C-alpha angles and dihedrals in degrees: 000000000000090000091058091048093051092047090050090051091048091052091047091056091048093051093047092052091055097056109114123202120242120268118251102255123190126206097209121128119258116280094221124037113223115206123226090252092056091048090050092051092048093049091047092052092048092049093047091046095051103032100034100074093041091049090051092051092047092047090053098039094116090054090055091049094052096050095053 
């Protein structure tokens, strides 16, 4: 019984040490207004940057299989 109690205490200490305080959030409006066009360009660049290389690899997957 004492073993269970000590393990519960140990787990309680571990959980308490992982609690992180909340970030200081502000409710102010944005300093710079970003237009819809700028947002569309940014999203397009992100999607191409992330999905472009993986799409290329998947499109040429059969080529990789034949060379190995």
